[in-house]
C-alpha positions in Angstrom: 15.8 49.1 -0.7 19.5 49.1 0.3 21.7 47.3 3.0 24.1 49.1 4.7 26.8 46.9 7.3 29.5 48.6 9.4 32.0 46.2 11.1 33.2 46.9 14.8 35.7 49.3 13.9 33.1 51.8 12.8 31.4 51.7 16.3 34.6 51.2 18.2 33.5 54.5 20.3 30.9 56.9 20.3 32.4 59.1 17.2 31.9 55.9 15.4 28.3 55.7 16.0 27.8 59.3 15.3 29.7 58.9 11.9 27.6 56.2 11.1 24.6 58.1 12.1 26.0 60.6 9.5 27.1 58.5 6.7 23.1 56.9 7.1 21.7 60.5 6.7 23.9 61.4 3.7 23.9 58.1 1.8 20.4 56.9 2.2 18.7 56.8 -1.0 15.2 54.8 -0.1 14.2 52.0 2.5 17.3 51.2 4.4 18.3 48.2 6.7 21.6 48.5 9.0 23.8 45.5 9.9 26.1 46.4 12.8 28.4 44.0 14.1 29.7 43.8 17.7 31.4 47.3 19.3 35.2 47.2 18.9 36.9 44.4 19.8 34.1 43.3 21.9 33.7 39.8 20.1 37.2 39.0 21.6 36.1 40.6 25.1 33.0 38.1 25.4 35.5 35.3 24.0 37.6 35.6 27.0 34.6 36.1 29.0 33.4 32.7 27.9 36.5 30.8 28.2 36.7 32.4 31.9 33.3 31.3 33.1 33.8 27.7 31.3 36.7 27.2 33.4 35.3 28.2 36.4 37.8 31.3 36.5 37.1 33.9 38.9 37.9 36.6 36.8 34.8 36.3 34.8 32.7 38.7 36.4 35.7 41.1 36.3 35.4 40.6 32.3 32.4 41.0 32.1 32.2 44.6 34.4 34.9 45.7 31.9 32.2 44.6 28.8 29.3 46.7 30.9 31.3 49.7 31.6 32.9 50.1 28.2 28.8 50.3 26.5 27.7 52.5 29.1 30.9 54.5 28.9 29.8 54.9 25.1 26.2 55.7 26.1 27.1 58.3 28.6 29.5 60.2 25.8 26.6 60.2 23.0 23.2 61.0 25.3 25.3 63.0 28.1 22.9 61.9 31.3 19.5 63.0 29.0 17.1 60.4 30.1 16.9 57.7 27.2 15.4 54.1 26.9 18.4 52.9 25.8 20.3 53.0 29.6 17.8 50.5 30.7 17.1 48.5 27.7 21.2 47.8 27.5 21.1 47.3 31.2 18.4 44.5 30.9 20.0 42.8 28.2 23.2 42.7 30.5 21.1 40.6 32.7 20.7 37.8 30.8 24.4 37.2 31.1 24.8 37.8 34.5 22.0 35.0 35.4 23.8 32.9 32.9 27.2 33.2 34.8 26.1 32.7 38.2 24.9 29.4 37.0 27.2 26.1 37.3 28.5 25.8 33.3 27.4 22.7 31.6 29.5 20.7 29.0 27.8 22.5 25.8 30.6 24.6 25.4 29.7 25.8 22.1 26.0 26.4 23.3 27.6 28.7 26.2 29.8 30.6 23.3 26.9 31.4 21.0 24.6 32.5 24.5 27.3 35.0 25.8 29.5 36.3 22.7 26.2 37.2 20.5 25.4 39.8 23.2 27.8 42.0 21.6 25.6 42.8 18.3 22.6 43.0 20.6 23.6 45.6 22.9 25.7 47.7 19.7 22.6 47.7 17.3 20.5 48.9 21.0 22.8 51.6 21.2 22.6 52.5 17.0 19.0 52.8 17.0 18.9 54.5 20.0 21.3 57.3 18.6 19.9 57.4 15.2 16.3 57.9 16.8 18.4 60.8 18.4 19.8 62.3 15.5 16.8 62.5 13.4 16.9 59.3 11.4 13.9 57.4 12.5 14.9 54.1 13.0 13.5 50.9 14.6 15.7 48.1 16.4 15.0 44.4 15.1 16.1 40.9 16.4 17.8 39.1 13.6 17.2 36.1 15.9 13.9 36.8 14.6 14.3 36.5 11.2 17.4 34.5 10.2 16.7 30.7 11.6 19.4 28.1 11.4 19.7 24.9 12.8 21.3 23.5 16.2 24.5 23.6 14.9 26.1 26.4 17.5 29.2 28.3 16.3 28.5 27.4 12.9 24.6 28.0 12.3 23.5 26.8 9.6 20.5 29.0 7.7 17.3 27.6 6.7 16.7 29.6 3.7 13.4 29.1 2.9 12.3 29.7 6.5 14.4 32.8 6.9 13.0 34.1 3.4 9.5 33.1 4.3 9.9 35.0 7.9 11.4 38.2 6.3 8.7 38.6 3.7 6.3 38.5 5.7 7.6 40.2 9.1 10.3 42.5 8.2 9.2 43.7 4.6 6.1 45.6 6.4 8.5 47.6 8.6 10.5 49.0 6.1 8.7 52.0 4.3 8.3 53.4 7.9 11.6 53.0 9.6 15.3 52.3 9.3 15.7 49.3 10.8 18.7 48.5 12.5 19.8 44.8 13.2 22.8 42.8 14.0 25.1 40.5 12.1 26.5 37.4 13.4 23.8 36.2 14.9 20.6 33.6 14.1 17.9 31.9 16.0 16.8 28.4 16.1 13.2 27.3 16.5 13.2 26.5 19.7 14.3 30.3 20.4 17.7 29.8 21.0 20.5 31.8 19.7 23.2 30.6 17.5 25.8 32.3 15.5 27.0 32.0 12.2 30.6 31.6 12.4 33.6 34.3 13.5 33.3 37.6 11.5 30.0 36.6 10.4 28.4 39.6 10.4 29.1 40.3 6.0 27.2 37.2 5.4 24.3 37.9 7.5 23.8 41.2 5.8 24.1 39.4 2.4 21.4 36.9 3.8 19.1 40.1 4.6 20.2 41.7 1.1 19.3 38.4 -0.8 15.7 37.7 0.8 14.9 41.4 0.7 15.8 41.6 -3.1 18.4 44.7 -2.1 19.0 46.9 -4.7 22.8 46.6 -3.2 25.1 45.7 -0.1 27.2 48.3 1.2 29.7 47.2 3.5 31.5 50.0 5.3 35.2 49.2 6.4 38.4 50.9 7.5 39.9 51.1 4.2 39.0 53.0 1.0 38.1 49.5 -1.0 39.4 46.0 -1.6 43.2 46.3 -1.9 45.5 44.1 -4.0 47.2 43.0 0.0 46.6 43.7 3.1 48.6 46.9 4.2 50.5 45.3 7.2 52.1 42.9 4.9 52.8 45.7 1.8 54.2 49.4 2.4 52.3 49.9 -0.8 48.7 48.7 -1.9 46.4 48.9 -4.9 42.5 49.8 -5.0 40.7 47.3 -7.4 37.7 49.5 -8.5 36.1 46.7 -9.8 35.7 42.7 -9.2 33.9 39.9 -10.3 31.4 37.9 -8.2 34.1 35.3 -9.0 37.4 36.8 -8.3 35.8 38.0 -5.1 34.7 34.2 -4.0 38.1 33.0 -4.9 39.9 35.7 -2.9 38.4 35.5 0.0 38.8 31.7 0.1 42.2 32.3 -0.3 41.9 33.8 3.0 41.4 37.2 1.9 39.9 39.1 4.9 37.8 42.4 3.7 34.6 40.3 2.9 33.6 37.1 5.0 33.7 33.7 2.3 29.9 33.2 2.7 28.7 36.3 1.7 29.4 36.6 -2.3 27.4 33.7 -3.1 23.9 34.9 -1.7 24.1 38.3 -3.8 25.8 36.4 -6.7 22.3 34.4 -7.0 20.1 37.3 -6.9 22.7 39.3 -9.3 23.2 41.8 -6.4 26.3 44.1 -6.3 28.3 44.8 -3.5 30.2 47.6 -2.5 33.1 47.9 -0.2 33.5 51.6 0.7 35.2 53.6 3.5 33.5 55.1 6.5 36.7 57.1 7.0 35.8 58.7 3.5 32.4 58.3 2.5 32.5 60.2 -0.3 35.5 58.1 -1.6 34.0 55.5 -4.7 35.7 52.2 -3.2 35.0 48.6 -4.9 32.4 47.5 -6.8 31.7 43.4 -6.9 29.2 42.9 -9.6 28.4 40.3 -12.4 31.2 42.1 -14.6 33.3 38.9 -15.2 36.9 41.2 -15.9 39.9 39.8 -15.2 41.8 42.1 -12.1 43.8 44.6 -13.6 46.6 44.0 -11.1 47.7 40.9 -9.3 46.2 40.3 -5.6 48.5 38.8 -2.5 47.0 37.0 0.3 49.2 36.1 3.4 48.4 33.5 6.1 51.0 33.0 8.9 51.5 30.6 11.7 50.6 27.6 9.0 51.4 24.1 9.1 52.6 21.8 6.3 51.6 18.0 6.9 52.5 15.3 4.6 50.7 11.9 4.8 52.5 8.9 3.1 51.3 5.2 3.0 52.8 2.9 5.3 53.6 0.5 2.6 54.1 2.9 -0.1 50.9 2.1 -1.8 49.8 4.6 -4.0 47.5 7.4 -2.9 44.2 6.4 -4.3 40.7 7.5 -4.0 40.1 5.5 -0.9 43.1 7.0 1.3 41.9 10.4 0.0 38.5 10.2 1.6 39.7 8.6 4.6 42.4 11.4 5.1 39.6 14.1 4.1 37.1 12.3 6.8 39.8 12.9 9.4 40.3 16.9 8.5 36.2 17.2 9.1 36.0 15.5 11.9 38.6 17.8 13.4 37.1 20.7 12.1 40.6 21.6 10.2 40.2 23.6 6.5 42.8 23.2 4.3 44.4 26.1 3.2 46.3 24.3 -0.1 46.9 20.8 -1.1 49.3 18.8 -3.6 49.0 14.9 -4.3 51.7 13.0 -5.7 51.8 9.2 -6.4 52.6 8.2 -2.7 52.3 11.5 -0.7 49.4 14.2 -0.2 50.6 17.2 1.8 48.3 20.1 3.0 48.8 23.7 4.4 46.4 24.2 7.2 45.8 27.3 10.1 47.8 25.8 13.0 45.3 25.3 16.0 47.7 23.3 18.1 45.5 21.1 20.0 43.5 20.4 16.8 46.6 19.7 14.7 48.0 17.5 17.4 44.7 15.6 17.3 44.4 15.2 13.7 48.3 14.5 13.5 47.8 11.4 15.9 44.9 9.7 14.5 46.6 10.1 11.1 49.3 8.5 12.1 47.6 5.1 12.9 47.4 4.6 9.8 49.8 6.5 7.7 53.2 8.0 7.9 53.1 11.6 8.9 55.6 14.2 8.6 55.1 17.6 9.6 56.3 21.6 9.9 54.9 24.2 11.7 55.9 28.4 11.8 55.4 28.6 8.1 53.6 31.3 5.9 51.0 30.7 3.0 51.5 33.2 0.1 48.7 33.4 -2.6 49.0 35.2 -5.5 46.1 35.8 -7.8 46.8 36.9 -11.1 50.5 35.9 -10.9 53.5 36.1 -12.7 57.6 35.3 -12.0 58.3 39.0 -11.3 55.8 39.1 -8.3 56.9 35.5 -7.1 60.1 37.1 -6.9 59.1 39.8 -4.7 57.5 37.5 -1.8 60.1 34.9 -1.7 63.4 36.8 -1.0 65.3 35.0 1.3 62.6 32.4 2.1 62.7 28.5 1.1 59.4 26.9 -0.9 58.4 23.9 0.6 55.4 23.5 -1.4 54.4 25.3 -4.3 50.6 24.7 -6.3 49.9 26.8 -9.4 46.8 26.8 -11.8 46.0 29.4 -14.6 45.6 32.2 -12.7 47.1 31.2 -8.9 49.7 30.6 -7.3 50.4 29.5 -3.8 53.4 28.6 -2.1 54.1 27.5 1.7 57.5 28.8 3.0 59.6 29.4 5.8 62.6 31.9 6.4 66.1 30.8 5.2 
């Protein structure tokens, strides 16, 4: 039993869908479940549609027309006008959104977001399943919302693992002997049959949930890179592929912001000892990267860059110590404003953090913090994390930079910097 996961870049056009089918044909070993994301940049487009609808913009229908044309163009290129149920199936799926955006928007924006944005995964998987069947791979479309059960936390659905495992074992396992199952990443369902999403870029996590509940032999994530690289190619001209990673190092890298794997993906696999392979859909014959329980240190330093950072420094107004009670209040405010701390440093009378600069959220946070504390902040910064650092690697990334905050542990160095 294997799980394959394909992201949006792998199915951004008809050629990508055909390539997916070829990979399934060539690399399927036994029973297989395929998790597929929305096509190309459709999640971004559907987010724009959601925003236009919620803001009562007349442009909502025009955006939705773009979404529909994009998908039907891919279907047409695949099937060349040949009769296939996928035409009506996708059209009927889009009708649900047509009906929704005809109504007046209510105030539950997160709920509306999940109902609209999730349609990208639903439509992409219908097209992929149809093409797999057309190309000789017997496939069955399955609705992930019937299997991955969550609470009602829209946009960040929390998985009910016991219920999810029970349903998958009872209802999904019997289907796998006869078919390749094609299902969605990113989405789940509530007990009231409402759609939830698992957090942006959450399709990797979905694949890990299915892998865990199915006790899969392995999960393979097919990307447009040859494996896990030691740095993002958009920041470094020269990068190296890491052949093998431990679960521990993979969790550390995703926590610090490495984007090749969703942060929640590793834990369900680690619990069951399921290996994760990251391979290229462009060169599927390559070995890629294996993430396993083997606890070997990384052979080379890894670099993670996060831009658009805000450095917030918090001081007690009466110059008292920053103690547990202060920190409890501070962390509660960060939690209430849904702001994740990327790195932190505590001293006797200050507490400094680096966060992603979502302007509205950060401004509200600073306003609330300022009621009890003196707050200073800088914006337009970058955060560099080096895993298995040395002085040479630090010197490499700090040329013409001023370091505003530096935090070091045994294996990791983090620096918040600005241009000189």
